PAKOL-594139 format. One record per residue (C-alpha): x, y, z; residue number from 1. Coordinates in steps of 0.001 Angstrom, whole numbers, plus 524288, in hexadecimal, padded with zeros to 5 digits. Layout:
BEGIN
NODE/x/y/z/k
NODE/X/Y/Z/NUM
...
END
This chain:
BEGIN
NODE/x/y/z/k
NODE/800B5/7FFAD/7FF79/1
NODE/8051D/80D3A/7FC6D/2
NODE/8008C/81A2F/80342/3
NODE/7FF9C/82647/7FB78/4
NODE/805C7/83229/800CC/5
NODE/808C0/84001/7F848/6
NODE/80C77/842C5/7EAE4/7
NODE/80EE0/8353A/7E6BA/8
NODE/8148A/83018/7F536/9
NODE/812B5/8226B/7F839/10
NODE/81567/81927/80254/11
NODE/81294/80B23/8070A/12
NODE/80E82/8067E/81431/13
NODE/81CBA/80360/8179C/14
NODE/81EBC/81250/818B3/15
NODE/81794/81400/8251C/16
NODE/81F12/80910/82B78/17
NODE/82C6E/80FB5/82694/18
NODE/826F9/81E74/82B1B/19
NODE/82433/816AB/838D0/20
NODE/83197/8117B/837F2/21
NODE/83745/81EC0/835BD/22
NODE/83063/825DE/841B8/23
NODE/83241/81B12/84B3E/24
NODE/83F4E/81427/848E1/25
NODE/84724/81DE7/84030/26
NODE/844A7/82A06/8485C/27
NODE/83FE9/830EA/83BAD/28
NODE/8384B/83DA5/83C6E/29
NODE/82F60/83AA3/83118/30
NODE/82E4B/830DC/824E5/31
NODE/82B46/8347E/817B5/32
NODE/8221E/82C2A/81107/33
NODE/823FC/82F9C/8036D/34
NODE/832ED/82D02/803FE/35
NODE/832E5/8238A/80DC9/36
NODE/83D34/82A1D/814E8/37
NODE/83F65/82B3F/82387/38
NODE/842E3/838DA/8286C/39
NODE/84BF6/83798/83469/40
NODE/85425/84475/83319/41
NODE/849F5/84D9B/82E98/42
NODE/83D21/85189/834AF/43
NODE/83141/85905/82E69/44
NODE/8318E/866B0/8329C/45
NODE/8279B/86D22/83991/46
NODE/824B9/87C0E/83606/47
NODE/81B44/87D7F/840F6/48
NODE/81A1C/87780/84F01/49
NODE/80AEF/87C5E/851AC/50
NODE/80559/881B7/8451A/51
NODE/7F97E/886CC/84BC2/52
NODE/8013C/88EC4/8567C/53
NODE/80BAE/89326/84E8E/54
NODE/80367/898B0/84371/55
NODE/7FC1E/8A0C7/84CFC/56
NODE/80894/8A55D/8532C/57
NODE/81167/8A6D9/84751/58
NODE/80769/8A85B/83DC6/59
NODE/7FF9A/8B34A/844B4/60
NODE/805B0/8B8EB/850AB/61
NODE/813A6/8B8E5/84C4A/62
NODE/811F4/8C259/8401A/63
NODE/80B57/8CCF5/8480B/64
NODE/81510/8CB72/8532A/65
NODE/82152/8CBF2/849BE/66
NODE/81ADC/8D7B3/843B0/67
NODE/81C9B/8DFA7/850C0/68
NODE/82952/8D8EE/853F9/69
NODE/82F15/8DF41/846F7/70
NODE/82976/8EB8B/84929/71
NODE/82E32/8ECFE/855AD/72
NODE/83B58/8E719/85408/73
NODE/83DFF/8EFF6/84753/74
NODE/83A35/8FB8D/84F7E/75
NODE/84295/8F8FA/85AE0/76
NODE/84EE2/8F625/851D0/77
NODE/84D69/9029B/84A32/78
NODE/84BE5/90A5F/856EB/79
NODE/856DC/9056A/85C8B/80
NODE/85ED0/90620/850BF/81
NODE/85E1D/915AB/85115/82
NODE/86BD9/91AF5/85248/83
NODE/868B3/9227D/85F6C/84
NODE/86391/91478/864B0/85
NODE/86F5F/90D65/86356/86
NODE/873EC/9088D/87007/87
NODE/878DE/8FB46/87446/88
NODE/86A72/8F842/87AE9/89
NODE/8635C/8FC82/86F94/90
NODE/86CD4/8F52A/865F6/91
NODE/869A1/8E8FB/86CFF/92
NODE/85A6E/8ECAE/86D26/93
NODE/85AD6/8EE53/85E35/94
NODE/861AD/8E214/85B72/95
NODE/8578B/8D9C2/8649B/96
NODE/84CE6/8DFB9/85D92/97
NODE/85339/8DA5E/85030/98
NODE/85536/8CDBE/85565/99
NODE/846DA/8CD19/85AB8/100
NODE/84197/8D088/84D9F/101
NODE/8497C/8C645/847CB/102
NODE/843F3/8BC74/850AD/103
NODE/835B5/8C017/84C6C/104
NODE/83932/8C338/83D71/105
NODE/840BF/8B6A7/83B48/106
NODE/83498/8ACC7/83D4A/107
NODE/82B2B/8B50C/83637/108
NODE/82C99/8B103/827B4/109
NODE/82A31/8A274/82BB2/110
NODE/81ED4/8A516/834EA/111
NODE/81837/8AEDF/82BC6/112
NODE/81A88/8A5C4/82087/113
NODE/816B1/8995A/8274C/114
NODE/80C25/89E17/8318D/115
NODE/806E6/8AA76/82CAD/116
NODE/8058E/8A84A/81E0D/117
NODE/801BD/89998/82270/118
NODE/80AC5/89169/81AEA/119
NODE/809B7/887F7/82590/120
NODE/7FDEE/882C3/81EDA/121
NODE/80585/88074/81272/122
NODE/80FA9/8779D/816B3/123
NODE/80D91/87024/80B11/124
NODE/814E6/87B1A/8038B/125
NODE/82137/87AE7/80D69/126
NODE/82EF4/87D42/80706/127
NODE/83C20/87ABA/80CAD/128
NODE/83EC4/88883/80F1F/129
NODE/832B4/88927/818BD/130
NODE/839EF/88026/82186/131
NODE/846ED/8899E/82113/132
NODE/83E5B/895D5/82284/133
NODE/8382F/88FDA/82F86/134
NODE/8459B/88B53/83487/135
NODE/84CB9/897A2/832F3/136
NODE/84153/8A1C7/836E2/137
NODE/83BB6/898FA/84285/138
NODE/84684/8910F/847B5/139
NODE/85421/89514/843E8/140
NODE/854C7/8A4B3/84398/141
NODE/84ABB/8A90C/84E47/142
NODE/8522F/8A2F2/85955/143
NODE/85E18/8AA27/854E2/144
NODE/8573D/8B776/85480/145
NODE/851A2/8B566/8613F/146
NODE/85F97/8B07F/867A7/147
NODE/86518/8BD95/862A1/148
NODE/85A11/8C4A1/86978/149
NODE/85C1A/8BD44/875C6/150
NODE/86A79/8C135/876B8/151
NODE/867AC/8CF07/87265/152
NODE/85F44/8D009/87E12/153
NODE/869A6/8CB3B/88811/154
NODE/872F8/8D4AD/880F4/155
NODE/868E0/8E012/88272/156
NODE/867BB/8DCA1/89063/157
NODE/875C9/8D9F2/8936B/158
NODE/879BF/8E64C/88C61/159
NODE/87026/8EEEA/894F0/160
NODE/874C5/8E7F4/8A222/161
NODE/88320/8EC1E/89E80/162
NODE/87F07/8F989/89BEC/163
NODE/87856/8FB87/8A912/164
NODE/882C9/8F510/8B17C/165
NODE/88E78/8F855/8AA7F/166
NODE/88AE1/9050A/8A2D4/167
NODE/899DD/908C9/89FA0/168
NODE/89D9E/8FBE5/89B39/169
NODE/890DA/8FAD3/892EF/170
NODE/89564/905D3/88963/171
NODE/8A012/8FCC1/885CB/172
NODE/89920/8EF14/886C5/173
NODE/88BEE/8F339/881F9/174
NODE/88F86/8FB12/876BB/175
NODE/88797/8FAAE/86A6F/176
NODE/8927A/8F3D4/8630C/177
NODE/8934D/8EA24/86D6A/178
NODE/88513/8E834/86DB4/179
NODE/8852C/8E744/85EDB/180
NODE/88F7F/8DC24/85FA6/181
NODE/88916/8D45F/869F1/182
NODE/87C0D/8D414/861D1/183
NODE/884A4/8CEFA/85632/184
NODE/88A97/8C40A/85EB3/185
NODE/87CD3/8C03F/86364/186
NODE/877B9/8BF4F/85652/187
NODE/8831C/8B747/850FB/188
NODE/883C9/8AD7E/85BE8/189
NODE/873DC/8AC7B/85BB3/190
NODE/875E8/8A910/84DE7/191
NODE/8802B/89F8B/84F51/192
NODE/87964/8983B/85A2F/193
NODE/86CA8/8984B/8532C/194
NODE/87373/893B6/846D2/195
NODE/871E2/8847B/8499D/196
NODE/862F9/88534/84830/197
NODE/864AB/888CA/83891/198
NODE/86C30/87C40/837EC/199
NODE/864F4/87297/83DD6/200
NODE/85A4A/86DEF/8340A/201
NODE/85A28/86D8F/82461/202
NODE/84D01/86B3C/81E50/203
NODE/847EA/863C7/812E3/204
NODE/8398C/8622F/80D31/205
NODE/83092/8563F/8104E/206
NODE/8241C/854E9/80779/207
NODE/81D12/84854/80940/208
NODE/816E3/83DE2/81359/209
NODE/81DDA/83D67/81FF7/210
NODE/81B21/8334C/82AC7/211
NODE/81D40/83B1C/83779/212
NODE/81B44/838D0/845A5/213
NODE/81377/833D8/84CF4/214
NODE/810BB/82C22/840B5/215
NODE/80903/83212/8355F/216
NODE/80AE9/8358C/826A1/217
NODE/809D9/843CC/82315/218
NODE/80AE9/84A1A/81610/219
NODE/81414/85646/818AD/220
NODE/81C5E/860B2/811D3/221
NODE/8266B/8657C/81B42/222
NODE/83580/86903/81CA0/223
NODE/83D31/85E23/823E9/224
NODE/84844/86260/82CBC/225
NODE/85465/85A2D/82EA9/226
NODE/8604E/85D2C/83682/227
NODE/86C3A/86496/83013/228
NODE/879D0/85D92/82E8A/229
NODE/87DBD/86745/839EB/230
NODE/87481/860B7/843AC/231
NODE/8784C/85382/83EBC/232
NODE/88619/855F5/8420A/233
NODE/88382/85BA0/84F6B/234
NODE/87808/85350/8539D/235
NODE/86AAF/8576D/8552D/236
NODE/86BEE/857ED/863A7/237
NODE/878BF/86032/86315/238
NODE/8747A/869D1/8599F/239
NODE/8661E/86D53/85EC0/240
NODE/86A8E/86CD9/86D92/241
NODE/87636/87638/8698C/242
NODE/86CDB/87F1E/8631B/243
NODE/86098/87F53/86CA2/244
NODE/868F4/87EEB/879D4/245
NODE/87150/88B2A/87360/246
NODE/86586/8922D/8707A/247
NODE/85E0E/890A9/87CEE/248
NODE/86A48/891A0/8862B/249
NODE/8721E/89CDA/87E24/250
NODE/86665/8A4A7/87875/251
NODE/85AD8/8A248/8817A/252
NODE/85E2B/89E30/88F94/253
NODE/86B84/8A56F/890D1/254
NODE/86620/8B34E/88BCE/255
NODE/85A69/8B0E1/8930A/256
NODE/86263/8AF7C/8A037/257
NODE/86A9D/8BB44/89CF0/258
NODE/85F13/8C34C/8999C/259
NODE/8593A/8C017/8A71D/260
NODE/86645/8C434/8ACA2/261
NODE/86797/8D069/8A5CE/262
NODE/859F4/8D415/8A801/263
NODE/85B10/8D350/8B716/264
NODE/868DA/8DB91/8B711/265
NODE/86274/8E57F/8AE15/266
NODE/85696/8E6D4/8B7B9/267
NODE/86072/8E8A3/8C25B/268
NODE/868DF/8F16D/8BAD7/269
NODE/85CDF/8FA44/8B7D0/270
NODE/858FD/8FA66/8C676/271
NODE/865F0/8FF0B/8CA05/272
NODE/86644/90971/8BF9E/273
NODE/858EB/90EC5/8C355/274
NODE/85EBA/9114A/8D14E/275
NODE/86944/91786/8CAF9/276
NODE/860E5/920AF/8C28B/277
NODE/85AF9/923DC/8CFD7/278
NODE/866C0/92787/8D5F9/279
NODE/86A28/92FEF/8CA49/280
NODE/85D77/93639/8CB29/281
NODE/85F6B/939FB/8DAE2/282
NODE/86CBE/94045/8D674/283
NODE/86584/947B8/8CC07/284
NODE/86CF7/9416F/8C003/285
NODE/86167/9417E/8B73E/286
NODE/8681B/93F58/8AABC/287
NODE/86F8D/9336C/8AFBC/288
NODE/86393/92ECC/8B685/289
NODE/85B76/92FAF/8A8A3/290
NODE/8665B/928BD/8A22C/291
NODE/865E5/91DC9/8AC3E/292
NODE/85638/91E8B/8AB1E/293
NODE/8583E/91C4A/89BF0/294
NODE/8626D/9113D/89E7C/295
NODE/858AF/90AEA/8A7B2/296
NODE/84CFE/90B93/89E1A/297
NODE/8546F/90583/89392/298
NODE/85933/8FA2E/89D5D/299
NODE/84ABA/8F83F/8A1F0/300
NODE/84653/8F72A/89381/301
NODE/85093/8ECE4/8904B/302
NODE/84C32/8E511/89D44/303
NODE/83EBD/8E56E/897EE/304
NODE/84335/8DFF2/88A6C/305
NODE/84B6B/8D544/88F8F/306
NODE/8415A/8D246/899A5/307
NODE/837B1/8CF3A/88D94/308
NODE/84066/8C827/88690/309
NODE/8431C/8BED1/89262/310
NODE/834DA/8BC7D/89580/311
NODE/8315F/8B6CF/88762/312
NODE/83DCB/8B0CB/885C3/313
NODE/83FBE/8A92D/891AA/314
NODE/83459/89F4C/88FFD/315
NODE/83A43/89D23/88393/316
NODE/84841/899F1/888EF/317
NODE/841C9/89106/8931D/318
NODE/83A4E/889A2/88857/319
NODE/8470A/8888B/8806E/320
NODE/84EC7/882DC/88B72/321
NODE/84505/87910/88E97/322
NODE/843D3/8755E/880A2/323
NODE/8524D/87338/88075/324
NODE/8527E/86C32/88B86/325
NODE/84850/86319/88834/326
NODE/84E62/860E9/87AE8/327
NODE/85C41/85E38/87F7C/328
NODE/85933/854F0/88A2B/329
NODE/84DCF/84E64/8849B/330
NODE/843FC/852EB/88F03/331
NODE/8353D/851B2/88BAB/332
NODE/82E31/85E68/88EE2/333
NODE/81FDF/85F3E/88C40/334
NODE/8212F/86DA7/88C18/335
NODE/82861/86D78/87FD5/336
NODE/81F38/86546/878B8/337
NODE/81274/867F2/87157/338
NODE/80D61/875EB/86E79/339
NODE/8142D/87CA2/87A8C/340
NODE/8227C/87F23/873DC/341
NODE/81B9A/88485/86812/342
NODE/81233/88CD8/86E86/343
NODE/81CE0/89129/87805/344
NODE/826BA/89498/86DA7/345
NODE/81BEA/89C22/8660D/346
NODE/816B7/8A354/870CF/347
NODE/824A0/8A6C5/87605/348
NODE/82A05/8AB5F/867B4/349
NODE/81E01/8B449/866A6/350
NODE/82058/8B9B9/87411/351
NODE/82E40/8BCAE/87091/352
NODE/82A39/8C347/86473/353
NODE/820C0/8CBB8/86BC2/354
NODE/82B25/8D17C/87499/355
NODE/831A6/8D7C1/8689A/356
NODE/826ED/8E2B9/86689/357
NODE/8263D/8E3A1/875FF/358
NODE/8347C/8E7DB/87557/359
NODE/830FC/8F247/86C97/360
NODE/82758/8F82C/876A5/361
NODE/8309D/8F719/88117/362
NODE/83AAC/8FF30/87989/363
NODE/830A3/90A2F/87691/364
NODE/82BF8/909CE/884AF/365
NODE/83713/9092D/88C42/366
NODE/84134/91022/883FA/367
NODE/84034/91EA0/87FFF/368
NODE/84BB4/91E70/876FA/369
NODE/844CE/91393/86FC3/370
NODE/83888/91B33/86FF6/371
NODE/83D62/9275A/86B4E/372
NODE/8463D/92164/85FE1/373
NODE/839EE/918DD/85BE5/374
NODE/83116/9250B/85B88/375
NODE/83CAF/92CFE/853E5/376
NODE/83C74/922E6/8498D/377
NODE/82DEE/92064/8478D/378
NODE/8280E/92DA1/84DBB/379
NODE/832C6/936F4/84A01/380
NODE/82C08/94459/84B68/381
NODE/82738/940D2/85968/382
NODE/83410/93A86/85D9E/383
NODE/83E1B/9438B/857C7/384
NODE/8402D/94D02/863BA/385
NODE/83F94/9431B/86DB4/386
NODE/84951/93A62/866AA/387
NODE/85317/945B1/86533/388
NODE/85246/94939/873C5/389
NODE/85668/93AE8/87679/390
NODE/8609B/9389B/86C20/391
NODE/867F5/945E5/86E6C/392
NODE/864B5/94A6C/87C39/393
NODE/87090/95399/87BF4/394
NODE/86B24/95B1C/86FD4/395
NODE/86A45/967D1/8773E/396
NODE/876DF/964B5/87E9F/397
NODE/88287/95CE0/87C4C/398
NODE/88867/95E86/889B3/399
NODE/8848C/95C15/897EB/400
NODE/87D7D/967A3/89D67/401
NODE/88472/96DCD/8A92D/402
NODE/88016/9755D/8B499/403
NODE/88618/97ED7/8BDA2/404
NODE/888BE/97B56/8CB2B/405
NODE/88D40/981DF/8D6AA/406
NODE/89B52/97E33/8DBE4/407
NODE/89687/98016/8E8F3/408
NODE/88CC7/97452/8E729/409
NODE/89966/96BDC/8E779/410
NODE/89FC0/96A23/8F432/411
NODE/8ADB7/967FD/8EDD4/412
NODE/8AB5D/97452/8E52E/413
NODE/8B333/974D5/8D951/414
NODE/8BA3E/9673A/8DB80/415
NODE/8AE02/95F4E/8DADA/416
NODE/8ACA4/95563/8CF8B/417
NODE/8A096/95103/8C7C4/418
NODE/89D90/947ED/8BCC2/419
NODE/89DDB/94D77/8AED1/420
NODE/898D6/94669/8A43F/421
NODE/8A16A/944E3/89874/422
NODE/89BD8/942D5/88AEC/423
NODE/8A170/93786/88600/424
NODE/89A96/93446/87890/425
NODE/8951E/93FE3/86FFC/426
NODE/88C22/93797/86842/427
NODE/87E30/93A91/866D9/428
NODE/8779F/9356B/872F8/429
NODE/86E2C/929F9/87145/430
NODE/8625D/924A7/87913/431
NODE/85CE1/9169C/87C72/432
NODE/865E3/90E43/88469/433
NODE/87060/91859/88723/434
NODE/877D9/90F69/89060/435
NODE/880F8/90A0E/885EC/436
NODE/87F8F/913A2/87AC3/437
NODE/88D72/917D5/87657/438
NODE/8863E/921FE/86D94/439
NODE/88130/92A9A/8795A/440
NODE/88711/9360D/88194/441
NODE/88E05/92F28/88BF9/442
NODE/890C5/9377A/8993B/443
NODE/89AF1/931E4/8A104/444
NODE/89D4C/93835/8AE30/445
NODE/8AAF9/93BD7/8B0F2/446
NODE/8AFAF/941D9/8BCFE/447
NODE/8B465/94FB8/8BB61/448
NODE/8B526/95D50/8C0F9/449
NODE/8AA0A/966B2/8BEFF/450
NODE/8ABFB/9703C/8B4B8/451
NODE/8ABCC/97DEF/8B820/452
NODE/8A567/9894B/8B134/453
NODE/8AD49/99667/8AD94/454
NODE/8A730/99C81/8BA70/455
NODE/8ABC8/99144/8C2BB/456
NODE/89E87/98B0D/8C3A0/457
NODE/89EF0/97BA8/8C2BA/458
NODE/89522/97320/8BAB7/459
NODE/88FED/9654E/8BC7B/460
NODE/88C25/95CF0/8AFF9/461
NODE/87E17/9592A/8B1C5/462
NODE/87692/94F7E/8A91D/463
NODE/86ACE/954A7/8A15A/464
END
């Protein structure tokens, strides 16, 4: 007896026994009924894990969310790219916005094509390029972009902590040049560590009848995935354990722990800086107190950004850690079976994406320099004067003002000493995060004797 299949494919009853033998005894992944071939080194590739759920999330929610992500991050990058906004902190924030933008944009071609345009309903038309598009846009490249964003957040928190605790050293350590160099290093290391995912599988096409577990014939047109020669040389366990443990430890758990520690240190630093500001106000050093207040506002804004980043990424860190432990040591965990892993990762990914537009709102709400620059770019008439007053606060006077003091007010008379600010840098002053800006006016107190006027009166330099 011969059984008709598809496109002239025929097989006998013995084929059923061969298919069972393939799956049960040879460890095959599926049996090709038309070619009577047992596939032991290739698997039918699944382009979706839960079509109904993923169609709603990727096909309907994701395109709307990615629109706001693109708008918000492009605006952030444009504002922070302005010349007067170039500071070490703002440079990191700009690169974070670009990395976050890539996290959202890279999967968009596949999700829009497969879910929004509903090509998942036409899998009979599947081509080989579908599989490679899925691999790189959903599996290989997005983790690299997220790894870059993760370590840039650590760089942001670390740079700010150094600025608060070691303000003098920070001018050398946390310069714009060094921040850009650190960003390049982070990007290169992330690419190298993510590279193995691009060389784990190769793909071919399968079109015919396949006998698949738990024991049924299906007519299918699909990609089949097989391990590359590199995986064969290193061994599957070695290759995948190295990749996933590197990703979990170096790009999820370690940066998360560092962010927690740095966030706590930043909060402590802000509290000390607040006390310093109160002391300056009591001493009637209003200008220094205002500069300290601006620094505190920037630090507080970064604490909020880092905290939100941690809140949405820590659950993923815990989940990925559990997944690696269970897969490495063969531990069974029902939590990692069924629909929960798919639903969890979908929800977490959307939550991470939703924080990107929120960051834009935080910048606008907590950074006056960002607000003014944004208004100057997109509402120039209403913001021109305000922006100029912040960019060039010394437009009316290029020197610190002076006031007359009575020499009798000092018990030491003409021998009294005072701190006089010396202008070190004559570049145009900037605003934003001014703690580490090398292009701003930098007043360094130097112990000098107070100057005298032609009439013998002394002058104290005061900050306005």
